[in-house]
Steps between C-alpha positions, in 0.01 A plus 500: 500500500647830392455784747513843342541756777464777243146383416365505858217738589714676760779574253263608221295721730821658627606579143158643424502709818841645417385573145188676624708696752744620230215598266308676775806679637586637154146633457452632853837666560428797268184560705697509826389160630688187597337173400449403865320826581183435303325247727562720804391820326183337367422363849535850643287654225225239539496528880618142554793613713591800714799386704835338433372178655192502273717560195748225587215254544327609180817492286619181674844618599674519835476818710870598455465477121183709512675756719777535239245528219312769689821698547554490123136589423514792743832615349341481154210717616234228467386457862477704815490375856301667774435414865205272566258693723381172657850364572792733560750223424357434155509703181244519224622489143332682215570575138632836389343699219797395285424131552129551436576683175748240371328182619250469210781516242706249699209255521430544128867426419491191720178370345635562149813300583289215631286500185812491284653219709185294446506560123376189323292385797126490448292684758394162639864384526602822675213465748588136563869585539419759768269254678774236497753747639255597776464131593877451493552802727236370742677162510836666560352719775352190664829312472694801625271524802549132573877536467500804733293312760736200478804725556341656809448162670 
Protein backbone atom coordinates (compact mmCIF):
# COMPACT_ATOMS: atom_id res chain seq x y z
CA UNK A 1 0.00 0.00 0.00
CA UNK A 2 1.47 3.30 -1.08
CA UNK A 3 1.02 6.14 1.39
CA UNK A 4 1.15 9.57 -0.19
CA UNK A 5 1.56 12.13 2.58
CA UNK A 6 1.20 14.90 0.01
CA UNK A 7 -2.34 13.73 -0.83
CA UNK A 8 -3.69 13.78 2.75
CA UNK A 9 -6.52 16.16 3.64
CA UNK A 10 -4.38 17.92 6.24
CA UNK A 11 -1.59 18.66 3.77
CA UNK A 12 -3.96 19.74 0.98
CA UNK A 13 -6.01 21.95 3.28
CA UNK A 14 -2.80 23.53 4.55
CA UNK A 15 -1.74 24.32 0.98
CA UNK A 16 -5.16 25.75 0.22
CA UNK A 17 -5.14 27.84 3.40
CA UNK A 18 -1.73 29.29 2.57
CA UNK A 19 -2.88 30.02 -0.98
CA UNK A 20 -6.00 31.78 0.26
CA UNK A 21 -3.92 33.74 2.78
CA UNK A 22 -1.48 34.94 0.08
CA UNK A 23 -4.33 35.92 -2.26
CA UNK A 24 -6.25 37.68 0.49
CA UNK A 25 -3.19 39.47 1.86
CA UNK A 26 -2.33 40.84 -1.60
CA UNK A 27 -5.87 42.17 -2.03
CA UNK A 28 -6.35 43.49 1.50
CA UNK A 29 -2.98 45.15 2.10
CA UNK A 30 -3.70 48.12 -0.22
CA UNK A 31 -6.86 48.72 1.83
CA UNK A 32 -4.89 48.81 5.09
CA UNK A 33 -6.00 45.41 6.39
CA UNK A 34 -4.12 42.28 7.36
CA UNK A 35 -5.75 39.01 6.36
CA UNK A 36 -6.26 38.04 10.01
CA UNK A 37 -8.06 41.30 10.82
CA UNK A 38 -11.23 40.65 8.85
CA UNK A 39 -12.98 38.12 11.12
CA UNK A 40 -12.36 40.32 14.16
CA UNK A 41 -13.45 43.52 12.42
CA UNK A 42 -16.62 41.89 11.09
CA UNK A 43 -17.40 40.52 14.58
CA UNK A 44 -17.05 44.02 16.01
CA UNK A 45 -19.18 45.56 13.26
CA UNK A 46 -21.93 42.95 13.65
CA UNK A 47 -21.97 43.23 17.45
CA UNK A 48 -20.79 39.65 17.99
CA UNK A 49 -17.86 40.78 20.12
CA UNK A 50 -16.95 43.78 22.26
CA UNK A 51 -13.96 42.64 24.30
CA UNK A 52 -10.61 41.02 23.63
CA UNK A 53 -11.89 37.80 25.18
CA UNK A 54 -14.97 37.82 22.91
CA UNK A 55 -12.80 38.42 19.86
CA UNK A 56 -10.32 35.67 20.73
CA UNK A 57 -13.17 33.21 21.17
CA UNK A 58 -14.90 34.30 17.97
CA UNK A 59 -11.73 34.22 15.83
CA UNK A 60 -10.54 31.03 17.57
CA UNK A 61 -7.10 32.21 18.56
CA UNK A 62 -5.36 32.40 21.91
CA UNK A 63 -5.60 35.58 24.01
CA UNK A 64 -1.90 36.56 23.56
CA UNK A 65 -2.25 36.33 19.77
CA UNK A 66 -5.42 38.42 19.89
CA UNK A 67 -3.67 40.98 22.08
CA UNK A 68 -0.90 41.33 19.47
CA UNK A 69 -3.45 41.61 16.66
CA UNK A 70 -5.33 44.30 18.55
CA UNK A 71 -2.12 46.28 19.02
CA UNK A 72 -1.58 46.18 15.25
CA UNK A 73 -5.22 47.07 14.48
CA UNK A 74 -5.08 49.99 16.91
CA UNK A 75 -1.76 51.14 15.40
CA UNK A 76 -3.35 50.95 11.94
CA UNK A 77 -6.25 53.12 13.10
CA UNK A 78 -8.91 50.40 12.77
CA UNK A 79 -10.05 49.97 16.39
CA UNK A 80 -10.28 52.01 19.54
CA UNK A 81 -10.38 50.76 23.10
CA UNK A 82 -12.37 52.43 25.84
CA UNK A 83 -13.02 51.57 29.49
CA UNK A 84 -15.97 49.29 30.15
CA UNK A 85 -18.39 51.22 32.38
CA UNK A 86 -19.58 47.94 33.95
CA UNK A 87 -16.08 46.58 34.67
CA UNK A 88 -13.16 48.91 35.27
CA UNK A 89 -10.66 46.14 34.51
CA UNK A 90 -12.09 45.48 31.06
CA UNK A 91 -12.00 47.51 27.87
CA UNK A 92 -14.56 47.70 25.11
CA UNK A 93 -13.34 47.59 21.54
CA UNK A 94 -15.02 49.41 18.69
CA UNK A 95 -14.32 50.16 15.07
CA UNK A 96 -13.00 53.52 13.96
CA UNK A 97 -14.57 55.51 11.15
CA UNK A 98 -11.60 54.46 9.00
CA UNK A 99 -12.36 50.77 9.52
CA UNK A 100 -16.07 51.28 8.88
CA UNK A 101 -15.31 53.11 5.63
CA UNK A 102 -12.83 50.51 4.34
CA UNK A 103 -14.55 47.33 5.53
CA UNK A 104 -17.05 47.02 2.63
CA UNK A 105 -14.24 47.18 0.05
CA UNK A 106 -12.18 44.67 2.04
CA UNK A 107 -15.09 42.22 2.25
CA UNK A 108 -15.79 42.66 -1.47
CA UNK A 109 -12.12 41.92 -2.28
CA UNK A 110 -12.21 38.83 -0.08
CA UNK A 111 -15.43 37.53 -1.63
CA UNK A 112 -14.08 38.15 -5.14
CA UNK A 113 -10.95 36.15 -4.31
CA UNK A 114 -13.06 33.30 -3.00
CA UNK A 115 -15.20 33.30 -6.15
CA UNK A 116 -12.08 33.21 -8.31
CA UNK A 117 -10.55 30.40 -6.22
CA UNK A 118 -13.70 28.34 -6.76
CA UNK A 119 -13.64 28.94 -10.53
CA UNK A 120 -14.88 25.83 -12.30
CA UNK A 121 -16.96 24.68 -9.33
CA UNK A 122 -20.70 24.58 -9.85
CA UNK A 123 -22.78 26.42 -7.27
CA UNK A 124 -23.84 23.04 -5.88
CA UNK A 125 -20.20 21.88 -5.62
CA UNK A 126 -19.18 25.10 -3.87
CA UNK A 127 -22.05 24.75 -1.39
CA UNK A 128 -21.17 21.11 -0.76
CA UNK A 129 -17.48 21.96 -0.37
CA UNK A 130 -18.29 24.55 2.31
CA UNK A 131 -20.60 22.09 4.09
CA UNK A 132 -17.86 19.45 4.06
CA UNK A 133 -15.33 21.92 5.45
CA UNK A 134 -17.78 22.89 8.21
CA UNK A 135 -18.14 19.20 9.14
CA UNK A 136 -14.37 18.71 9.07
CA UNK A 137 -13.85 21.73 11.34
CA UNK A 138 -16.49 20.43 13.76
CA UNK A 139 -14.72 17.05 13.86
CA UNK A 140 -11.36 18.71 14.46
CA UNK A 141 -12.84 20.90 17.21
CA UNK A 142 -14.32 17.80 18.85
CA UNK A 143 -11.03 15.92 18.57
CA UNK A 144 -9.09 18.93 19.82
CA UNK A 145 -11.38 19.17 22.84
CA UNK A 146 -10.89 15.49 23.57
CA UNK A 147 -7.12 15.85 23.24
CA UNK A 148 -7.12 18.89 25.57
CA UNK A 149 -9.19 17.01 28.17
CA UNK A 150 -6.83 14.01 27.95
CA UNK A 151 -3.79 16.26 28.51
CA UNK A 152 -5.38 17.82 31.60
CA UNK A 153 -5.90 14.44 33.30
